[in-house]
N, C-alpha and C positions, 0 to 999 in steps of 0.2 A: 507231246502233252500227256501228263499222267492220267491213267484211267481210274475212275472212282466207282466203287460198288456200294450200293445202298441196300441194306438188309431190311426186308419187309416193305409193306406199302400202306402203312397206317398214316395218321395225321402227321406224326413226326417225320416220317420218310418223305411225304409230299412236300413238307416245308423245307426239308434238306434239298430236294430237287429244285424247288423254286429259288432257294438261296444260291445254289450252284449256277443256275441259269442267269440270275442277276449279276453274278460275277464272271459271266461269259465262260463258264465251264460246261461244256456240252458232252464231254467224253465220259458218259455215265451209263451204268447198267443197274437195274433194279432187280433183285433176286427175291422172289416171294413164294413161300411154300404152298399157299392156297392157289386154287385154280382161278383163272381170270373171271369166270362167271360169278365168283364171290364178290366182285367189285363192280357190279352193275350200276350202282349209284354214282360211280365216278368214271364210267366208261368214256364219257366225252373228254375228261381230263387226261385219261390214258391215251386216247387217240391223238389229242393235241400234242402231248409230250412225245409220243412216238414220232409224230411228224416233225418235231423239233430235233430228232435224232437220239432220243433217249431209248436205250434197249430195255425191254421188259422180258423177264424169264419167269413164267408162272408155273406153279405145281412142281417145283423142284428146289433142292438145296444142293445141287451137283457141285462138288468142290472144284471141279475143273473150270467152273465159271470164274474162279478167282485167279486163274493162271496168268492172265494178262492185266491184273489189277495191282496197283501200288498203294491205294488208300481204300480202307473200308469204313463206311459210316455205320455204326452199330445202333440198332434200335432196341429199346428196353424189352421188347416182346420176346427176345431170344434168350433162353436160359443159358447160364454159364456152362452147363454140362452137355449142351447140344453138340452134335458132331461138328457143325460148321464153326461154332465159336471155339471149340477146342482146336480145330485146325488153324483158325486165324491166330490164336494165342501162340501156337507152335511157330507159325510163320513170322510173327512179330519177334519172338525170341531169337529167331535165326536172321533177323534184319532183312527179311524178304518182303515185308509188308508193314504198313503202319495203320493205325485206326484212330478214329475220333468219334465224338458224339455231338448231338445238337447243343448240349450244354457247353462243351469245349468251344464250339464255333460261336455261340452267343457271348461267352466271356471274352473270346478273342476280339469280337466286334466291339464290345464295351471298352476293352483295353485300348483299342485303336482310337476310340472317340474320347479318351480320358482328358486330353488337353484341348478339346474343341468346344464350341458353343453347344454342340449336340451331346455332350457328356451325359451319361446316365448312371446314377447310383442305384443300388438294388438291395432289397431285403430278400433273404433266402430262408425258407421254412421247411423243416423235415420233422419226422416223428411217425409213430405207428398210427395214431388216430388224431383227427382234428386238423389235418393239414389244409384241406380245402376251405373249411370254415375260417380258419386263422388267416389264410392267404387272401381270401375274398374280403374279409374284414379289414385286414391291413391295407389292401389296395383301396378299399372304400374310404378309409381314414386318410390316406395319402392322395386321394383323388387320381388314381391311376388304374391299371389293370393287373390282374394276376395271370401268370402264364406258367406253362410247364405241365405238371402231372394232372392239372384240372381239365385238360383236353385242349387247351390253347397253346399250340407249339411256341416255344421260346423265340424262335427266329422270326415269328410273325408279330412280335411285340410292336414293332413300328407301324404295322398296319392297324393295330388296335388303338394305339395311343401315341401322342407326341409329348408325353410327360417326360421329365428328366428323372423320374423315379419308376422303378419296376419292382414287382413282387414275384418271386419264383417259388412255386410249390414243387418240391423235389422228393421223388420216391427213392427208396433204396436201390431200385433197379437202375434209375438214371445215374445215381451217384456211383454205383458199382462200376459202370463202364467209363465214367468220366476220368479224365487225367488229373491227378492230384495237383500237379504244377499249374494247371489252368486256374484252379481256385486260389492257389497261393499267389499267382501273379495279379489277380484282380479279385480280392476277397469281398464278400458282401459288406455293405455298411452295417447291417445287423443280420446275424444268423441266429435262428430260433430252433431249439430242440424241444419239441412239445412233450414227448413221452416215449417210452420204449417198452413194448410188450411182445410176446411171442407172436410171430406172424410170418407169412410168406415162406414157410419152410418147405413148401412144394416148389419153390424157385431157388432159394438160397441153400447152400450146403448144410449150414447149421447156424445157430444164433451168433456165434463169433463172427462169421462172415457178414451176417445182417448188421451187427453192431459196427464192424469195421467199415462197411459201406457208408453208413450214415455219418460216422465220425469224420469222414473225409471233408465234409462241408466246413468244419471248424478249424480255423487257422489263426495263429498269432501274426500280427502285422507290425513291421517297423516303419512303414511308410504312410500309413493312414490310420486315423482314429476310428476303429471299428468296434462293434459290440457283439459279444457272444452271450446269448440269453438261454438259460437252462431252467427246467422245471425242478424246483427245490423239493417237490413232493415225491418225485421219482428218485429213489435212492441211488440208482446207477447214474442218473444225470446230475444229481447233486455232487457226487464224487467226481464225475467228469469235469464239471464246472470248476470245482475246487482244484482239480489237477491242472487245468489250463491257467487258472489264476496263480497257482504256485509256480508253474513253469515260467510265466511272464515275470513274476517277482524275482525268481532265481536268476533269470537271464539279465534283468536290469541291474541286479546287485553286483554282477561281475563285469558289466559293460561300462567302459569309461567314455566311449564315443557317443554323444547325444543322438547321432544319426542311427545308431544301432539299438536305441531304446525301444522296447515293446510299447506300442501305443494302444493296444487292445484293452478294452474294458470287459469285465465279466459281470453279468447281472442275473438275478434269479426272480422267479415269480412263484407264488404259492396261494392255494385256496385252503390249505389245511393248517397253516401256521400264521398267527398274527405277528405284528411287529415285535412285541416283547419276546416271543418265542424265537423269531428270526435273529434277533439281536444276540441271543445266547449262543447262536451257532455260526452265523456269518456276519461280517461287517461290510456288506456290499450294497450298492443301490439295488432296490428291489421293488416289485409290485405285489400287492397282497390283498386278500379279502378280509375285511374286518367289520363286524357288525353290519353285514349286508351292504357294505360299501367297498368299491374298488379304489384302492389307495396306492400311492407311489411314494417311495423315499428316493429323492434325487439330491445328491451332494449333501446329505444329512438332513434335508428338509422334507417333512412328511405332509402330503396334501391329499385330499380326497378328490378323485376324478369324477365319480358319479355313484349313485345308488344302483343296486341291481334292478330296482323297480323302473329305472330309466332306460333299460335296454330290453330288447325283444327276445334275446336268446334265453333258453331255458336250461337249467341244470348246472351243477358245479363244474363239469368238464368244459362247458362253454364259458363260464366265468374265467376259467383257467386260460382258455383261448384268448379272451378279451385282455387279460393282464399281459400275456406275452405280446399281443399286438400293440398294446399301449406302450410297452417298453421300447419296441422297435420304432414306433411312430415318434417317440420322444427324441430320437436322433435327428428328426427332420423338421418338426413343427412344435408350436406351443400347444401342448395337450390340455391346457387349462382354458383355452379360448372357447368362446361360445360356438364358433364354427366347428371345432373339434368335437365338442359335446353333442352338437346337433348330428354330426356324422355318426357318432357312436350310437346314439339313441335311434337313428333311422335305419340302421342295418338290420336286415331280416335274415332268418335262417336260410342257408343255401339249400336248394332242392335236394331231397333224399337224405338230409341230415337233421333228424329230429324236426321235420317239417310238418307243421300243422296243416291238415287237409280240410276237414270239415267236421261239423257236429251233426250226427244223424241219430234221431230218436233218443236224444239225451246222451249219446256217447261221442266223445271227442277222439278222432282218429289222427294218429301221427305216423308219418312215413320216415323211418330211419334205415332205409335200404342200404345206405353206405356203411352200416355197422357190419363189416365183413370179417370181424374177428371177435372172440368172446369179450375181450376187455372193452371194446367199443360198445358192445351191446349192454354190458353191465352198467356202464356209465349212464346210458340212456334209460335203462330200467330204474336205476336209482333216482332219476329225475322226477319220478312219480310215486304216489303212495302204493297202490296195489293194482298195477295195470294188467289188462289182458294182453298176453304177449304172443306174438307170432314169430316163431324162430325156425331155423334150419336152412341148409343150403348145401353147397358142395363140401365134400369131406376133404379138408386140407391137413389132416393129421395133427390138429391142434389139441391141446389139453382142455377139456371141457369142464373140469371139476369145479372151478370157481363160478362158471356160468350156471351150473346146476345148483350150487349153493345159493346163488342170487335168486334164481327162479323159486326155489323152495321158500325163501324168506320174504319175497316181494310179490310174486305173481298171483293174481287171483285165479287165473286159468292160463293154460299154455296150449297153443295149437302149433303142431310141428309138421313141417313138410320138407321135401328134398332128400338128397342122399343121406343126410344125417338123421332122418326122422327115427329110424330104428335104434340108433345108438343113443340118441337123447331120451327117447321113450324108456329104454332099458335102464339108463342111469337114474331117471326119475323114479321108476318102479323100485329100484334097489333102495331108494330113500323113502319108500312107501308114500310117495306123492301120487295121488290119483286124479288130480284136477288137470288132466291133459287129454288131448285127442290127436291122433295122426290124421292128417288131411291130404288131399290131392292137389289143391291149388289155392290161390289167393281169393278167388270168388267164394269158395267154401269157407275160408277163414273169416271173411267179412260177414257172410250170412250167419254163421254160428256165433260170431261175436255180438251181432245185433240181437240174436235170440237169447243170449246169456243174461240171466237176471242179476241185476246189481252191477256195480262198478261203472265208472264214467269214462275210462281211458282205454283205448285200444292202440297197441303199439307194435308196428312191424319193426323188428330189430333182429335180423336173421342170425347174427354172430358167425357168419361165414360168407364166402363169395357166392355168386349167382349162377355160375356157368353150368350147373347141373340142369337148370330149367329155363334160364333166360340168357339173352345175349350179353347182358351187363347188369350192374347194380342199378343203373339208370332205367333200364328196361323193366327190371323187377319193380322198382319204385313207381314207374308210370302205370304198370299193370295194377298195382295195389290202388293207386289213386283212381284209376278208372272203375275198379270194383266198388270203391267207397262212394264215388260221385254218382254212380248208377243208382244207388239207393238214396243218395242225397236228393236227387232230382225228383224222386217219387215219394219222398218221406211224408208228405201230407196225405 
């Protein structure tokens, strides 16, 4: 029996172990660089799996542990330049080892169910920002669940839902390690590319690798009618969408056999261009924002889906997420039905993503802890008039110039914390902006915001990741909510 190694012991790895046991594969070892005491919360699971025969190796990445292994399951937590990944790549090139990911296994399972009553079709969503909001919204519209990068392992989909539709949120990390032919064999019914901005350059080698990783999700199909959905307002994605459409047309122009015809459709969404402007640039089905209404053009017919007043999400970036989700949902259901409109209007912001917390002493507090890069923070800041902004986090070597310009033009006051506080403060000073203060923690940010005279909106939008001070962006967001609600409970 082949021996399987699973790298890491996060949620993805645990789901891989469960999947292997369900398939009667017990010859498994788990290699985790952290010590065992870091996993106290799941100690009972570790003991149970150990009793089942699973090997655990904690506090090590000893390459000799792979000597008796034929298959490695790679988790997205391992950087491509790490020693163990480089070793695995070399072994794969020499045909001494093979590898897979949970995405590969998920798609293999879907492919196996393709002709059965349990067949599942899926929507896949990627992009730098807005993935979770769009994935959760799309799942809400389709009455199913979103899995993947949102913290729900893909292989656990069937434990969450019995739906014949799935929604996958896919990060560049997950796509980087996935096998391209897995996606080609079973492409998504709808694939959404929300946006692309500089991010994760502490993980990826450069922007070209980051782009390549996400592009793997998009594939032309000759055997199913699938849809590729691109953000028209992002110039790179506009060109990418036109490239896919052009390739499909070129292939169909030279193909005589109907079975070899490309069945893929390309669609665009936009919040910056109305239909008249879109018509001058592309002649595709699209969804767009026009006079505060979300509209869709489908097969030449234009219809209004709803007004922005009918939905609870705030900001143009969220209207963009809505338009993308509407286009994807249109492949599965009647988007003009009362049921669809009710689902769209009932969807609330996902926690830590421009999430309204409370009003305290006349100030509205919003938690946007998931704004882990400058572009995401900028979109949130622009959703308000002149917010008090709380920014700063781990230094990811990202360009902060546009963030600084946005703070200069929009922020009433800026509180700065984390590894980036000195750099952000210096950049603001260079622009002669004095309405800022470096702070130690979120409690101080909330107290100072409440003491600030004027302005009714306080926005946590860090523009970077959380690992300098917190366990995760969720932990950061929860700490912020606790700090706000502490004052909310005593506001009278």
